[in-house]
C-alpha positions as CSV (number, residue, x, y, z in Angstrom):
1,X,9.7,-11.4,-12.8
2,X,7.7,-9.6,-15.5
3,X,7.7,-10.9,-19.1
4,X,9.8,-8.4,-21.0
5,X,8.0,-9.3,-24.2
6,X,4.9,-7.8,-22.7
7,X,6.4,-5.1,-20.5
8,X,5.9,-2.2,-22.9
9,X,9.5,-1.2,-22.5
10,X,10.0,0.6,-25.8
11,X,10.2,4.1,-27.3
12,X,7.3,5.2,-29.4
13,X,6.7,8.3,-31.6
14,X,3.3,9.9,-30.8
15,X,1.1,12.0,-33.1
16,X,2.7,15.2,-31.8
17,X,6.1,14.0,-33.2
18,X,7.6,13.4,-29.7
19,X,9.3,10.2,-28.6
20,X,8.0,8.7,-25.4
21,X,8.7,5.7,-23.3
22,X,6.2,2.9,-23.1
23,X,4.7,1.0,-26.0
24,X,1.3,1.0,-24.2
25,X,1.7,4.4,-22.6
26,X,3.1,5.0,-19.1
27,X,1.8,5.8,-15.6
28,X,3.1,7.2,-12.3
29,X,2.1,7.6,-8.7
30,X,1.7,11.0,-7.0
31,X,1.5,9.8,-3.4
32,X,0.5,12.3,-0.7
33,X,1.2,11.7,3.0
34,X,-1.2,13.8,4.9
35,X,0.6,13.6,8.2
36,X,3.8,14.8,6.6
37,X,2.2,17.3,4.2
38,X,4.5,15.9,1.6
39,X,4.6,13.9,-1.7
40,X,6.9,11.0,-2.5
41,X,9.6,12.1,-5.0
42,X,12.3,10.3,-6.9
43,X,15.7,11.8,-7.7
44,X,16.4,10.2,-11.1
45,X,19.7,8.6,-11.9
46,X,22.1,10.4,-14.3
47,X,21.8,8.0,-17.2
48,X,17.9,8.2,-17.3
49,X,15.9,10.5,-19.5
50,X,16.4,14.0,-18.1
51,X,18.7,12.5,-15.5
52,X,19.5,14.2,-12.2
53,X,16.1,15.7,-12.0
54,X,13.2,15.0,-9.6
55,X,9.9,13.4,-10.5
56,X,7.6,10.7,-9.2
57,X,7.9,6.9,-9.5
58,X,6.5,5.6,-12.7
59,X,7.2,3.9,-16.0
60,X,5.8,2.0,-19.0
61,X,2.5,0.2,-18.8
62,X,2.1,-3.5,-19.5
63,X,-0.4,-4.5,-22.2
64,X,-2.6,-6.3,-19.7
65,X,-2.9,-3.7,-16.9
66,X,-4.9,-0.6,-16.3
67,X,-3.1,2.8,-15.7
68,X,-3.8,2.5,-12.0
69,X,-2.3,-0.9,-11.8
70,X,0.7,0.3,-13.8
71,X,1.3,3.3,-11.5
72,X,1.1,1.1,-8.3
73,X,3.4,-1.6,-9.8
74,X,6.0,0.9,-10.9
75,X,6.0,2.6,-7.5
76,X,6.5,-0.8,-5.9
77,X,9.3,-1.7,-8.2
78,X,11.1,1.7,-7.9
79,X,10.3,2.9,-4.4
80,X,9.1,-0.2,-2.4
81,X,5.6,1.2,-1.9
82,X,3.7,-1.5,0.0
83,X,0.6,-3.3,-1.2
84,X,-2.7,-1.7,-0.1
85,X,-1.0,1.4,1.3
86,X,-2.6,3.9,-1.1
87,X,-6.1,5.3,-1.4
88,X,-6.8,6.5,-5.0
89,X,-8.2,10.0,-5.3
90,X,-7.9,11.2,-8.9
91,X,-6.4,10.2,-12.2
92,X,-5.0,12.7,-14.7
93,X,-4.2,11.8,-18.4
94,X,-1.7,13.5,-20.6
95,X,-2.6,12.4,-24.1
96,X,-0.1,12.9,-26.9
97,X,-2.0,11.0,-29.6
98,X,-1.1,7.4,-29.6
99,X,0.7,7.7,-26.3
100,X,-0.5,8.8,-22.9
101,X,0.8,9.2,-19.4
102,X,-1.6,8.7,-16.5
103,X,-0.9,10.2,-13.1
104,X,-2.6,8.5,-10.1
105,X,-3.0,11.0,-7.2
106,X,-3.4,9.0,-4.1
107,X,-3.4,9.4,-0.3
108,X,-1.2,7.3,2.0
109,X,-3.4,5.0,4.0
110,X,-0.5,3.2,5.8
111,X,2.6,5.2,6.5
112,X,5.8,3.8,5.1
113,X,9.4,4.8,4.3
114,X,10.4,4.4,0.6
115,X,13.2,2.1,-0.4
116,X,15.4,2.2,-3.5
117,X,14.5,-1.1,-5.0
118,X,16.0,-0.8,-8.5
119,X,18.8,1.1,-10.2
120,X,16.7,4.1,-11.4
121,X,17.0,6.3,-8.4
122,X,19.6,8.4,-6.7
123,X,17.3,9.1,-3.8
124,X,13.7,8.8,-2.7
125,X,12.3,11.5,-0.3
126,X,9.1,12.8,1.1
127,X,9.1,16.4,-0.1
128,X,6.8,19.0,1.5
129,X,4.3,20.3,-1.0
130,X,5.5,23.9,-0.6
131,X,9.0,22.9,-1.4
132,X,8.5,20.9,-4.6
133,X,9.2,23.8,-6.9
134,X,12.6,24.4,-5.2
135,X,13.9,21.2,-6.8
136,X,15.2,20.7,-10.3
137,X,12.2,19.0,-11.7
138,X,11.8,16.7,-14.7
139,X,10.3,19.0,-17.4
140,X,7.2,16.8,-17.9
141,X,6.6,16.6,-14.1
142,X,7.1,20.3,-13.7
143,X,4.3,21.0,-16.3
144,X,2.0,18.5,-14.7
145,X,2.7,19.7,-11.1
146,X,1.4,23.2,-12.0
147,X,-1.9,21.5,-12.9
148,X,-2.2,18.9,-10.2
149,X,-0.9,20.7,-7.1
150,X,-4.4,22.0,-6.3
151,X,-5.7,18.4,-6.2
152,X,-3.1,17.1,-3.7
153,X,-4.7,16.5,-0.4
154,X,-8.3,17.0,-1.6
155,X,-10.7,14.3,-0.7
156,X,-13.6,14.1,-3.2
157,X,-16.8,13.3,-1.3
158,X,-20.2,12.6,-2.8
159,X,-23.2,12.9,-0.4
160,X,-26.3,11.3,-1.7
161,X,-29.8,12.5,-0.8
162,X,-31.3,8.9,-0.7
163,X,-35.0,9.9,-0.6
164,X,-34.6,12.2,-3.5
165,X,-32.6,9.8,-5.7
166,X,-35.0,6.9,-5.0
167,X,-37.9,9.1,-5.8
168,X,-36.5,10.2,-9.1
169,X,-37.7,7.1,-10.9
170,X,-41.4,5.9,-10.8
171,X,-40.5,2.3,-10.3
172,X,-42.8,1.5,-7.4
173,X,-40.4,2.6,-4.7
174,X,-43.3,3.9,-2.6
175,X,-44.5,0.4,-2.0
176,X,-41.2,-0.4,-0.2
177,X,-39.2,2.7,0.7
178,X,-36.8,0.8,2.9
179,X,-36.1,-1.8,0.3
180,X,-35.5,0.9,-2.3
181,X,-32.9,2.6,0.0
182,X,-31.2,-0.8,0.4
183,X,-31.0,-1.2,-3.4
184,X,-29.6,2.3,-3.9
185,X,-26.9,1.6,-1.3
186,X,-26.1,-1.8,-2.9
187,X,-25.9,-0.2,-6.4
188,X,-23.4,2.4,-5.0
189,X,-21.4,-0.4,-3.4
190,X,-21.4,-2.4,-6.7
191,X,-20.2,0.7,-8.6
192,X,-17.2,1.1,-6.2
193,X,-16.4,-2.6,-5.9
194,X,-16.0,-2.8,-9.7
195,X,-13.1,-0.4,-9.4
196,X,-15.1,2.5,-10.9
197,X,-14.2,6.1,-10.4
198,X,-16.7,8.8,-11.2
199,X,-16.0,10.9,-14.2
200,X,-14.2,14.0,-13.0
201,X,-16.7,16.3,-14.8
202,X,-19.4,14.9,-12.6
203,X,-17.8,16.6,-9.6
204,X,-17.1,19.9,-11.5
205,X,-14.2,20.6,-9.1
206,X,-13.7,24.3,-8.4
207,X,-10.3,25.8,-9.5
208,X,-9.2,22.4,-10.8
209,X,-10.9,22.3,-14.2
210,X,-7.7,21.2,-15.9
211,X,-7.4,19.4,-19.2
212,X,-6.9,15.7,-18.8
213,X,-8.5,15.3,-15.3
214,X,-10.1,11.9,-15.9
215,X,-11.6,10.3,-12.8
216,X,-12.2,10.8,-9.1
217,X,-12.5,8.1,-6.5
218,X,-14.7,9.7,-3.9
219,X,-15.8,8.9,-0.4
220,X,-19.5,8.0,-0.7
221,X,-22.1,9.1,1.9
222,X,-25.8,8.3,1.7
223,X,-28.3,10.0,4.0
224,X,-31.5,8.2,4.8
225,X,-34.6,9.3,6.6
226,X,-37.9,8.0,8.0
227,X,-38.6,4.3,7.5
228,X,-35.4,3.9,5.5
229,X,-33.2,4.5,8.5
230,X,-31.2,1.7,10.0
231,X,-30.3,-0.2,6.9
232,X,-26.6,0.0,7.9
233,X,-23.4,0.9,6.0
234,X,-22.4,-0.8,2.8
235,X,-19.0,-2.2,2.1
236,X,-18.0,1.1,0.4
237,X,-20.7,3.5,1.4
238,X,-21.3,5.2,4.8
239,X,-25.0,5.5,5.6
240,X,-26.1,8.4,7.8
241,X,-29.5,8.2,9.4
242,X,-31.2,11.6,9.7
243,X,-32.5,12.0,13.2
244,X,-35.3,14.1,11.9
245,X,-35.4,16.0,8.6
246,X,-33.2,14.5,5.9
247,X,-32.3,17.8,4.4
248,X,-31.0,19.1,7.7
249,X,-28.8,16.0,8.1
250,X,-27.4,16.5,4.6
251,X,-26.5,20.1,5.3
252,X,-24.8,19.0,8.5
253,X,-22.8,16.4,6.6
254,X,-21.7,18.9,4.0
255,X,-20.6,21.3,6.7
256,X,-18.6,18.6,8.5
257,X,-16.9,17.4,5.4
258,X,-16.1,20.9,4.1
259,X,-14.6,21.8,7.4
260,X,-12.2,18.8,7.0
261,X,-11.1,20.0,3.6
262,X,-13.2,17.6,1.5
263,X,-14.3,18.5,-2.1
264,X,-18.0,17.9,-1.7
265,X,-20.6,17.1,-4.3
266,X,-24.3,16.6,-3.2
267,X,-26.6,14.5,-5.3
268,X,-30.1,15.8,-5.2
269,X,-32.7,17.3,-7.5
270,X,-34.3,19.4,-4.7
271,X,-33.8,23.1,-5.7
272,X,-34.0,24.5,-2.1
273,X,-31.5,21.9,-0.8
274,X,-29.1,22.7,-3.6
275,X,-28.9,26.3,-2.4
276,X,-28.5,25.2,1.3
277,X,-25.6,22.8,0.6
278,X,-23.7,25.3,-1.5
279,X,-24.0,27.8,1.4
280,X,-22.7,25.0,3.7
281,X,-19.6,24.5,1.6
282,X,-20.5,22.0,-1.2
283,X,-18.4,22.6,-4.3
284,X,-21.3,21.6,-6.6
285,X,-24.5,19.6,-6.9
286,X,-25.7,17.0,-9.3
287,X,-29.2,15.8,-10.1
288,X,-30.5,12.4,-9.1
289,X,-30.7,11.0,-12.6
290,X,-27.1,11.9,-13.4
291,X,-26.0,9.6,-10.7
292,X,-28.5,6.8,-11.5
293,X,-27.3,6.7,-15.1
294,X,-23.8,5.6,-14.1
295,X,-24.8,3.0,-11.4
296,X,-25.1,-0.7,-12.3
297,X,-28.5,-2.4,-12.2
298,X,-28.8,-5.2,-9.7
299,X,-30.8,-8.5,-9.9
300,X,-34.3,-8.2,-8.5
301,X,-34.4,-8.8,-4.7
302,X,-37.3,-9.7,-2.5
303,X,-39.0,-6.7,-0.9
304,X,-37.6,-5.7,2.5
305,X,-40.4,-5.7,5.1
306,X,-40.5,-2.6,7.4
307,X,-39.0,-3.1,10.9
308,X,-41.4,-4.8,13.3
309,X,-43.2,-2.5,15.7
310,X,-42.1,-2.7,19.3
311,X,-44.3,-4.7,21.6
312,X,-46.5,-2.6,23.9
């Protein structure tokens, strides 16, 4: 049972003069089930704020938890959302000055049926995205839904031109190209493992440049070529070995991802490749140094020798 002294369950007056629930702010889960084409919605009980309206599971943050942790905890407490069943995609922050509400937009990884697990719900339902506006919505959710609907179902994907990114810094990478590719993969892995999302502005999402869009949690793909091939996937990074020219493999990855509805960003400083990937369906491109600036540095590792030549 949570410690009520630390639960954040209190009304606060924000700088805009409004009264909002949550001493430390609040958070909610906008869960999208791709198979159903629907989001998880909560029919709020009559006695609640704006009772008998529909919204998403959510509530006050605790002082010691992140907004994402709060959104997942509240959805478990109110709708029985299982552990590890969601894949974060985006966060959106509504800031009222001294109080904020964070919406976690996430995909269902493991299908489940919601359960009413506390007294705050009349009903919980998977509502098709096209039918959400037909419901009587909580006013705050109605305003947010108009902004966030274009993001629902989008899978942010970052495809990294490994050779170009490695070559962007004159740190001696040419002495050990394979080892440099391994370090880049491991830096990407460390970034994701630390729970980091990429700043939403890095992706420059088309048609979704809404105020308050905070972070994206993309699928990471890294394309290697030449002697750097064969280093294997990371824990959080899929590594693609270019069979021949790296640029061609990157364009093919963009085309495949865009066909599946992904919102693709390509990291490269190659001007010609930037044009090619935009034609193939990339939403935007970013230079190599923009990515390198956000990645953590790793302890120095011994050089990785090139693969042994096959015996004649």
